[in-house]
C-alpha positions in Angstrom: -21.9 9.3 40.5 -18.9 11.3 41.8 -15.3 11.8 40.8 -12.6 13.7 42.7 -12.9 16.8 40.5 -16.7 16.9 41.0 -16.6 16.7 44.8 -16.1 20.5 45.4 -19.1 21.2 43.0 -21.4 18.8 44.9 -20.2 20.3 48.2 -20.9 23.8 47.0 -24.4 22.9 45.8 -25.2 21.1 49.1 -23.9 24.0 51.2 -26.1 26.5 49.2 -29.2 24.5 50.0 -28.4 24.2 53.7 -27.8 28.0 54.1 -30.7 30.1 55.3 -30.4 32.5 52.4 -28.8 30.2 49.9 -26.8 31.9 47.2 -25.1 31.0 43.9 -22.9 27.8 44.3 -20.6 28.9 41.5 -19.9 32.2 43.3 -19.0 30.3 46.4 -16.6 28.2 44.4 -15.0 31.2 42.8 -14.4 32.8 46.2 -12.8 29.6 47.4 -10.5 29.3 44.4 -9.7 33.1 44.6 -8.7 32.8 48.2 -6.5 29.8 47.4 -4.8 31.6 44.6 -4.2 34.7 46.7 -2.5 32.6 49.4 -0.4 30.9 46.8 0.8 34.0 45.1 1.7 35.7 48.4 3.4 32.5 49.6 5.5 29.8 48.0 4.5 30.6 44.3 5.9 34.1 44.6 9.5 33.0 44.1 8.9 30.4 41.3 10.6 31.8 38.2 7.9 30.9 35.7 5.3 32.5 37.8 7.3 35.7 38.4 7.8 36.0 34.7 4.0 35.9 34.2 3.3 38.3 37.1 6.0 40.7 35.8 4.3 40.8 32.4 0.7 40.8 33.4 0.4 42.4 36.8 -2.9 42.4 38.6 -6.3 44.1 38.3 -7.2 46.7 40.8 -9.6 44.4 42.6 -6.9 41.8 43.2 -4.3 44.4 44.2 -6.8 45.5 46.8 -7.3 41.9 48.1 -3.6 41.3 48.2 -3.2 44.4 50.4 -5.9 43.1 52.7 -3.8 39.9 53.3 -1.2 42.2 55.0 1.7 40.3 53.5 3.5 43.4 52.3 7.0 42.0 51.5 5.9 39.3 49.0 3.7 41.9 47.3 6.5 44.5 47.3 8.9 42.0 45.7 6.4 41.3 42.9 5.7 45.0 42.5 9.4 45.8 42.2 9.9 43.6 39.2 6.5 44.3 37.7 7.3 48.1 37.8 10.5 47.5 36.0 8.7 45.5 33.3 6.1 48.3 33.1 8.8 50.8 32.0 8.7 49.1 28.6 5.0 49.9 28.3 5.1 53.6 29.3 8.1 54.4 27.2 8.2 55.1 23.5 9.7 52.6 21.0 12.2 54.9 19.1 11.5 53.3 15.7 7.7 53.6 16.2 8.1 57.2 17.3 9.9 58.1 14.1 7.3 56.5 11.9 4.0 57.3 13.8 5.0 60.1 16.2 5.8 60.3 19.8 3.7 58.1 22.1 1.5 56.8 19.4 1.4 53.2 20.6 1.5 53.9 24.3 -2.3 54.1 24.9 -2.9 50.7 23.3 -0.1 49.1 25.4 -1.4 50.6 28.6 -4.9 49.4 27.7 -3.6 45.8 27.3 -1.8 46.0 30.6 -4.8 47.5 32.4 -7.0 44.5 31.3 -4.4 41.8 32.2 -4.3 40.1 35.6 -2.4 37.0 36.5 -5.0 36.0 39.2 -8.0 36.6 36.9 -6.5 34.4 34.3 -5.9 31.6 36.8 -9.3 31.8 38.4 -11.1 32.1 35.1 -9.2 29.0 33.9 -10.3 27.0 37.0 -13.9 28.2 36.7 -14.0 27.1 33.1 -13.2 23.6 34.3 -15.8 23.9 37.0 -18.6 24.7 34.5 -17.5 21.9 32.3 -17.5 19.4 35.2 -20.9 20.7 36.3 -22.2 19.9 32.8 -20.8 16.4 33.1 -22.5 16.0 36.4 -25.9 17.1 35.0 -25.4 14.6 32.1 -24.3 11.7 34.3 -25.7 12.0 37.8 -29.5 12.0 38.4 -28.9 13.1 42.0 -27.1 16.2 40.8 -30.2 17.2 38.8 -32.2 17.1 42.0 -29.7 19.5 43.6 -30.2 21.9 40.7 -34.0 22.0 41.4 -33.2 22.8 45.0 -30.9 25.7 44.3 -32.0 29.2 45.4 -30.6 30.7 42.2 -27.6 31.1 39.9 -26.2 34.6 39.3 -26.5 35.7 35.7 -22.8 35.8 34.8 -22.4 32.2 36.1 -25.7 31.1 34.4 -24.3 32.4 31.1 -21.0 30.7 31.6 -22.7 27.4 32.5 -25.0 27.6 29.5 -22.1 28.3 27.2 -20.2 25.2 28.4 -23.4 23.1 28.1 -24.1 24.3 24.6 -20.6 23.2 23.6 -20.5 19.8 25.4 -24.1 18.5 25.1 -26.1 17.3 22.2 -28.7 19.7 20.9 -31.7 17.9 22.6 -29.8 17.4 25.8 -28.9 21.1 25.8 -32.5 22.0 25.5 -33.4 19.9 28.5 -30.5 21.4 30.4 -31.6 24.9 29.6 -35.2 24.2 30.6 -34.2 22.9 34.1 -31.6 25.5 34.9 -33.5 28.5 33.5 -36.5 27.4 35.6 -34.4 28.1 38.7 -33.1 31.4 37.4 -36.4 32.7 36.1 -38.3 31.7 39.2 -35.8 33.7 41.3 -35.9 36.6 38.9 -39.7 36.9 39.2 -39.7 36.8 43.0 -36.7 39.2 43.1 -38.5 41.7 40.9 -41.5 41.6 43.2 -39.3 42.2 46.2 -37.6 45.2 44.6 -40.9 46.6 43.6 -42.2 46.3 47.1 -39.0 47.9 48.4 -39.7 50.9 46.3 -43.4 51.0 47.4 -42.3 51.0 51.0 -41.0 54.6 50.5 -44.5 55.7 49.6 -46.4 56.9 52.8 -49.4 54.8 51.8 -47.4 51.6 52.4 -45.2 52.7 55.3 -47.1 50.6 57.9 -47.2 47.5 55.7 -44.7 44.7 56.5 -41.4 44.6 54.6 -41.7 40.9 53.8 -38.5 39.8 51.9 -37.9 43.3 50.5 -35.4 44.7 53.0 -32.3 43.2 51.4 -33.7 43.0 47.9 -31.4 45.7 46.4 -28.3 43.9 47.6 -29.7 40.6 46.4 -30.5 42.1 43.0 -27.0 43.4 42.6 -25.6 40.0 43.5 -27.9 38.2 41.1 -27.1 40.6 38.2 -23.3 40.8 38.6 -22.3 37.9 40.8 -22.0 37.7 44.6 -19.3 39.5 46.5 -19.1 38.4 50.1 -17.6 41.1 52.3 -17.2 38.7 55.2 -14.8 36.6 53.1 -12.6 39.6 52.6 -12.6 40.3 56.3 -11.5 36.8 57.0 -8.7 37.0 54.6 -7.3 40.1 56.2 
């Protein structure tokens, strides 16, 4: 059973199975949606008034500023920065009334902290991914073929596993959630066990007693462990964007 909004999910799951080293399907989807949002914000969306209002207020996180720079579209970025910097003046400057009551600069750290954590692109991507996790729960609940794809997955990274469990706990009945957890956690815990063994073997390979032993799957275990624990980051996708 497939609907238009579930097609990208099924495609991402299928693609992860076909890849030699697999990966997290949700990370692949996030990279796709992030790339789409970056192209939009540095293209036609940049001059839409309601979007400029939001980008002026929110700005972008350091990670997304870096990715926009790698797109090499400096003029659209400069135009957004021009108006965002003007808006930022209100954050770094004292409110005269507050200064009289609480002292000079008393509220500035909090305002800067709020600005530092806000990002227009993160908000957009997180909103899209929330729908993805919800739709993936729907697929599990309604499509027996999708359950087979879950069993074939190499792994789900821990941040996406948490987000998917959270959506499932909200949208499924208690018993169904238990079945969902058993199936998805089997994939995650199986990968975790093998990953732990690979990292342990990686460490042993630096002991002279094991230097002539084969590496097995341990050579890239450190990179894979970081991707599993914090979510995949594909350097090649960044290079393609620039």
